[in-house]
C-alpha angles and dihedrals in degrees: 000000000000125000096254092056091047089053091049093050093047095048092044093051093049094047093044089055091048091048090059092061121100115211108248094214094044109032093168091067122087137199123236122196116204117193125188103189095182091056095034091234130143129190125183114196131188109211141167147072128295125173092349092306124114118225125198116165133162102228096181137000116185131175127187115208129171102321099334138092108217113200104199096172137003136161101177131116121242089036124244089249091055090048092051096051101035116065093202089077096054 
């Protein structure tokens, strides 16, 4: 398996696991994972209503180009980078 496909699988697995989580303090919100395989791009969005307020946040935006993982946006802890290099987060 080439490096790009390994990157895609790793990023996809991490973001799919994050997308399954329900925020404890805002259980009415939900995560949506958008994957564009042809462009090797991943976007995780938190969306919904809580206490009459609409939330729409880009939690993570990742693009894989050539031999690099470009993290355009992320608001997760531990970070996506930490999750990719440390097997205890997978």
